[in-house]
Structure formats: C-alpha cells, structure tokens
N, C-alpha and C positions, 0 to 999 in steps of 0.2 A: 449518619448524615443522609439527607435527601438531596439528590442531584437531579437536575434537569439537563438532559443531553439533547440538543437540537442538531439534527443532521439531515442533509439532503441525500446522503448515501446510506442506504439501509436495505435489508432484504425486501424483495427477491433479487435485487442487484447482486452481481457477483464481481467483486474486485477486492484489492488489498485493503482499501479503506473500510469497506463493510466488514471484512474478516477481523480487522483490528478492533473495530467498535463492538462487534458481537462478543469477541473474546474479553474485551475490557468490561463490558456489562456483566458478563458471567463471573469474572473474578471479583468485581466490586460487590456483587450480590453474595458471593461466598464469604466475603470479608464482613458482611453484615450491613452494607450500605444499601439504600433504596434508590433505584434509578428509574426516572420517568423518561422514556425515549419518545421524542417528537420527530416524526419522520414523514416522508411524502405520502405514504399510504393512508394517512389521516386526512388528506386534503384532496381537492380536485387536482388532477395532474395532466400534463401533456408530455410527450416524448422530448427528450433533449435533442435539439437539432444536430444531426450528424453522429449521434450516439444511440443507436438502437439498444433497447434494454435498460435505458436509464430514464426514468420518469421524474419530472420535477413538479413541485407544487406551483399552482397558478394563483397569483395574488393572495398569498396566505396570511397577510398581516392581521386583518381583523379577526379571523378565526383563531390564529395563533395567540393574539392578545387575550382573547376570552379564555383560552386554555391556561395560559400562564397566570391569569388573574384568579383562576378557580382552584389552584393548587398551592400548597405551601412547599417551599424548597429552601435549602441552605446555600446551594451553589448552582450556577448555570454555566454550561460549557457549550460554545458554538463550534461544532466540529468541522463545518464546511462553509464555503463562501458562495453557496447557491441561494436560490430564492428564500428558503427558510432561514439560512444564516443571516442574510441581509435584513429580513423582517425582524428576526429576534434581536439583532444589533440595534435597530431603531427603537424597538420596544424597551430594551434595557436602558438606552439613553434617556428615553422619556420618563422612565420610572426611577432613574438614578441607581440602577442595579449594576454592581460590578460583575464582570464576566471574564472567562478565559476563552481562548480560541486555539485552533491547531492549524498547522500548515502541512497538510498531508501530501499535496500534489503540486508540482511546479507548473501551474496553469499558464503563467506568462510564456513559457516555452511551447506549451501545447497550442496556445492561441496564435503564436507566431507560425508554427508549422501548419496549422489548419486554416487560419484566416489571414496569414501574413501581417498580423498585428505587430507593430514594433515592440521589442522587449520592454523599452522604457515605459510604454503606455500600459502594458500588462502589469508591470511591477508597481506603477503608480496607483492603479486600481486596487490591487491587493494590499498595498501598504495602507491605503485609505481604509480598507475594511478592517485591518488589524490595529489601526493607530491607537484606539482607546482600550484595547484589550489589556487586562491586568496581567496576562501571561500568555504569550504565543508559544505553544508547545511544538517543538520540531524534533524529528526522529534522529538526526545525525548532527555531529559537530560541523561537518562541511556545510550543511544547509544553514545551520545557525550562523556560521561565518558569512555565507553568501547573503543572507537576509540582513545581517548587521551592516554590511557594506552598502546595501540598498536603502538603509535608513530605518529599518524596522526596529522597534523598541520592545523591551520586556520579554526577550526571547528566553525560553526555558527548555533544556534538553528533556526528551521523553522518548526513550527507545522502545522497541516493540519485542514481541516474544514469538514462541512457536509451540504448538501442541505436540509434544514429543510422544504422546500416546497414540494419537490418531496417525501421525506420520512416524511409523515405527521403523526401526533399523533393520536393514537387510545387508548382511556381510558380503553378499555378492549380488549382481543384478538379478532380480526376481523374475519369475515367469508370469507373463500377463498375456493371455491367449490372443486378444485382438492385435498384439504387436509381435507375436511369436514368429511370424513368417518373414519378418523384415531382416535385412542384412545388418549385422552389427559391425561397429559400435552404434548405439542409438544416442543421438543428441537431441534433447528436447527443449522446447520453449513453452512456458506456461504464462499466460497473461492475456490482456486485451489486445486484439489485433488492431492497434491504433497508432496514431501519429507519434505519440511520445515514446513508444516502445522501441523504435528503431529496428523493428523486426526484419526489415529487408536486408540489413547487414548480415544477419544470421542466415537468411534464405539463400543469399548469393555467395557466401564464403565457401571455399573448397573444403570438402570433408569426405573422407573415404568410409562412408557408412550411410545411415539413414537419418534424416531430419524429421522430427515429429513436432507438430504444433498443437497445443491444447488451449483453446480459447476462441472467442468470437469478437467481432468488432467491425468498425466502419471500413477498414481496408481489406477485409477478408476476401470479398468477391474478386476484387482486382488482383490481389496477390495470387489467388488460386489459379487465375487465368495465366499469369505471367511466369509462374514457377512450377515446373513439372517435377515429379519425383518426391514431392513432400507429402507426408502423411498428416492429414488434418483430422483431429479427433473432436473438435467442437467443444462444447461446454459439458463438463462431467461433474457428477456429485463428488463431494470431497473425499469420501472413502475410496471411490474408484480413482480419484486423482492421486491419492496416496500410492495406489498400485502402479500408476504410470511413473511417478517419481522413482519408485523402487526398482522398476525394470530398466530404467535408463542407465547408460554408462557415464553420461555427462549432462549437466544442466547448463544451457547457454543463456546468458542474460545480456542482451545487446544494448539495453537502454543506457543512454548517457545522461539522462535528466530525471532519474528516479530519486525520490526523497528517501526511500529505504529499500524496498524490494523484498517483501515478505516471502515471495515464492522461492527465493534463494534459500532461506532458512528451512522452509518446508522440504525442499529437495535434499538439503544437507542432513536434516533429521533422519531421512530415509537412507542416508549413506552415500548419496549421489553428489560427487564433487561439482563445483561451479567454475565456469569460465566467464569472465566479465572484463569490462574496461576498468581501468584504475580511476574511478570517479566516486562521488559521494556515497551513494547507496551501497554498492559492492564493498567499498572500503570499510564502511561501518559494520557490515556483516562478516567480512573475512579478516579484517585487520585488527589485531590487538593493539590499541593505541599506546598501551603502557610498555609493551615489549617490542613493538614494531614488527611482530611476526605475523605473516599471512598463513591462515590455517583453513583447510577444507576446500581449497580451490586455487585458481590462478588468476591474477590480474595482469593484463597486457594490452598495449595499444593496438596490437594485431589480434583480432578475435579468433582467427583460425589457429594461430600459434597457441593462444590461451586454451583453446578447446583441446588441441592435441596434447598439451602438457597436463591439463586437468585429468585426462584419461589415466595418467600414471599416479594420481593422488590416491593413497589408501582410503577406502570408504570409512574406516573407523575414525579417521581424522576429521572428516566432514561431520560425522555424528557428534564427535566431541565438541567441536566448535558450536554446533547448534544447541547443545545442552547448556551452553553458557548464557542463553537467552530464555527467559520465562515470562509468561503472562502475569504471574504473581508479582515479579519484580517490576514489570511494566505498570501494573495497576497501582502499586505503591508509589512509584514515581509520579504517576498522574495525580493521585490524591494530594501529594505534597505540593504540586503546582497550582492547585485550585485556590480560589479566594472566596471569602464570604460575600454572597450577593448583596446582603443588607448588613448594616452595622451590627456587630455582635451576633451574627447569625449562628455561629457555633464556636 
C-alpha cells in the first residue's frame, strides 16, 4: 500500500506527536508499506506564534496540490489540524478523495489557556475540520467518548506504543552523572513547558527530594524565575533522555488534558513508576480496562500524594505494563482504520 501522510508536526520538532508519527512510519515501512510524508520542511515556513521550535507552512495549498497530483497513492491521512492539514483537507474535497484524520492534541483546551478562547468555539473549529473524515483516530477511549459528546463522527480507537529497546529496563534507579549530585528521591517531568501540561502543579507541590524538568517551551523563562531549586535539563537527545528516565525515582505527569502521554510509557519502560491525575491519558496508560487494575503507577486527585505513593511501586511492574504497548500493534490498528482514497484503490 502507498500512503500519503500529511503532517504539520515532524522533525526537527520534538514532541509526542512527532515521536508517534516517526515510529508509525518506521513500522509501516517494516511491514512493506510505502509512506510519503509531507511536512513543513518541504515548504516556506514561519514560527508558530507562542511556540518556539515549531515552524508552520505558509500558504502551502498550491504547492501541496502539485505534490499530491504528481504521486500515486492508495490512502491519505491528515495527521494534524495545522496549515498543511487544512490545505490537504480542501484538496481532498476538491478531488473527491476519501481521507482519515487523527486527534492527537486537545487544542481547544490549549487555546482556552493560551488565548482565553471559549471551549465551545475551539471544539466547533476542530469538529468542522474532522467532519468529513472517514475515520478520526483517537488514542484513548476517554477522548473518544469526549469527542462523541461534542458531536464528532466516525471516531476510531488508535492506541500508541513505546520503543522498549531504546528505553531499556533498569531494576533500580541508574547512575546519570549530570544528576548524581542531587538529593534523592528524584521526581522528573518530561515534555513541553507549555500551557496544556499543567507543569506548575508539579513545580509547586511539596516533595522531599529534587524536581527535574526535561523540555523547553513558551512558559520556561517565566517558570525558571518563579521556582527556585528546580533542575532544568532543556532538550535532550532521545538516548540521553532514556538515561534520565532510568535515573529517576518517579515520573510525574501533571497534565489534565493530554490525549495520551507517550512520555509516561517511555519512563515506565525504563522501570520508573508514574504519578498522575486520574484523567484520560494516564488512565489509558496505567489502567487495564478489562481488569480494572492500575499497574506501574498511581492515579490520584492529589498529585503530591500520588508521587509519594508511586515511589513505593516496584519498578518491574512499570516495565511490565509498558511491555503491553507496542508500535507494531499500533501500526496494525492504524492500517485497519485507513480507507481507500479513490474507489477500489486497494
């Protein structure tokens, strides 16, 4: 099968959506499929307002149309709701091509936090984007139910995976020289230092140890000024990030509006238990919906209590839960959700 993947999120950006798509393309290629990735690097770009490090295509429709007309493909997937996603959506409608989409990020909540845009306006915009999609892929049942209540149609589950080889298991917190001098226990946060991550809840919660932040983002400068005693590591290469996960005693995930939370799986694969709120993303990662058992971490409405309790979780249980997710399974689910772009395409 020849797939066209249109995405506003791609390397060199660093975030969970990019990681998911890169791993997806890798698995699809291993399975014998051909994937043409259309990304901002192929167009003139400008920085996304308020989000340093994320460049968006500028008026890409004409160039994108030429690219799509020049290649043969069986299916087309619009991964994001940015300029490329909207342009591809318009082109698909014009050519009567069927397509699928994905809901990776709860942008209405981000727009409310960053721009004070009412939630109903945000959801109306994104419902319009996805309204003609033959399959809107969502990473958790909770998000599926949320979008269903908002009137989204053709919703399809599509969970994610983790690279258990890169994020290797450590049966006890490993040694990592840049953090060796810090007082234990070490509680770490990995992710964009941004509005939707609710990171300030982590920074201000009581904790008898050291808090470590790995990531960059629009709130970074302000938070560094206001919170003393936090160790900031910035952006790290993924192999070094694996070392940070392994050296931590607990991984704290403060977001209340995450569609999944891939970083939790990465930490758990290294054996580091997770502390989080009992909301959609963490529930999908930690909770076995068949048995009702939480494994590899603690969910609690009080993040400080969750963090202290997670310190007592055996590291092998975190690893065992992470092993239940794989990119191979994720890519198979993705393929099953696709539709033929043109009649009898495959």
